[in-house]
N, C-alpha and C positions, 0 to 999 in steps of 0.2 A: 504493501498500499503505501502512494505517495506521501510524503510528510511536507510541511508549509513552516518554514521557521523563516523570522523576521529579520533582514540581516543590514545591519548599521553600519554605514560610512564614518568616521572618525578620520579628524586631521592630526592626530595625536600618538603617543605610542601609549598604547591601551591597559598598562599599570593601572594609571590614576582611574578609568570609567571601571575598570575590573575590580577596582578596592571598593569604588564609591557604591557600584549597585548590589555588590553579594554582599556588602554591611548593612544594606536595608534590610533586607526579604532575608527570613529564615527562609534556613533550611538550601540557600542558595552554593552554587556553588561552581569552577571554571576548569572544568576538567579537560578542556582541551585548547594550548595556548601553542602557539606556532612565532620565531624567530626568525629575522631574515640568516642572522648569526647567534651562536652560541653564546650566551646572557646578553645580548645584543636586545635591541629596542622589541616587545610584542607588536607583532604585524599583524596576525588574526588568531579571533581567539571567537570558544564557543563556552557562553555561558548558561547558564540555568537560573530560573528564578520564577519561584512558587510553580515549579513543574514545565514550565515554556523555556523552552530553546531560541538563544538569539545567538546571531554571530555577530562578530566585531570587525572591523578591518581599519586598519592603518592605513588609508589610502590617498592622505594627500591633498592640499588642500583644494582639487579641479571639481571635485561634486562636494564638498564637504556641508554641511549644514543640513539642519532639522528643520520641516513646516510642518505646521496647524493639519498637513492635508493627512499624514504619517502619528497618532497617539497611540500608548501602549494606553489596554483599560485595565483599570485593576478594580475586583468587584471584594468590597470589604463589609463584614457583618453589624462594625460596631463604628460609632462615634470617634473612641478611643485610637481605632485604628486611620480613622480618616485623618483625627489631627496629628499622630506620628508619620503617617507617610506623608503628609501636606508639609512636617517641618523639614523630615530629614530630606526632601525631595527637593525641596526650594532653598536650601542653607548654600552659604555661599555662590551668590550669581544664578539661583532659579529666581523664578518671577510667577505668583501667580497667575494665576488667569481669571477666566468667570465661569459659573456652571460647574464646577468640578474640574474644571483644565490647569495645567502647571503645565510650565518648562523649569526640568531641571539645569544644572549649570553647563549644560553640552549643548540647548536647547530643545533636546529632545520630549516632546508633548506628551501627558500621561494627562489621564480621567482618573481621579477617585469617585468612586463609584458606591455608594452604600445599597447594598441589595434592595432594600426595600423601595427604592426611588421608584422600581420595577414596578414595582407591585400600587402606588402611590399615581403614580403617570398613566399604567394602563389600566385603569379602575375602570370596569363599566359607568360609574358615577359619576361620566363627567364634569359635571359642576364643578365636583371634587377634587379629579385630576387636574383641572385643568386650574384650580385654585394650588396646591402642589408645584404645577408647570412655574404658575408666573412666580412665585416666591422663590423659586430653582432660577428661574432665570436672574433675580438679583439679587445671589450670593456668588462668592467664589468661591473660599471653602464652602461646600456642602456641608450645612446643620439638618443632622438629621431630627430633630424635637421641634424646628422651624420648618421643616415639610411636613412633618405628619402636624404639626397645629395648622397652618393654611389647609392639609387636606380637610383635617377637622373642623374649620370656622361654618 
């Protein structure tokens, strides 16, 4: 069976991004590191975050840079998880965004989304779902209590 793995192009030695990403997510690993020469910079790597493999390439500046057209979606259960990931991913140069989106220090976009959001926005009660949607549209980091309160009014 074929598999699909996101491939991320960086313009830097991969030691720092690998260390950054694997320090944020539990059970992260970097099983495959390739160097151009022994003990030289890491040229390519495969890392695993929450069961998802990502391929990283130190490809130089020609195609480096990320846009919001690609993001990594992280589904979490609690506000504490949202707060923790938001803080860790925006530290030292990351940027908060709107509606649960942020950019990390490398410019990679992430969506940090509580699982309850799908229930609220997908409700058959379209008025309540719209109230939750309207509340979400006003947020940067998502606030599960505020989303639920908007849904319940």
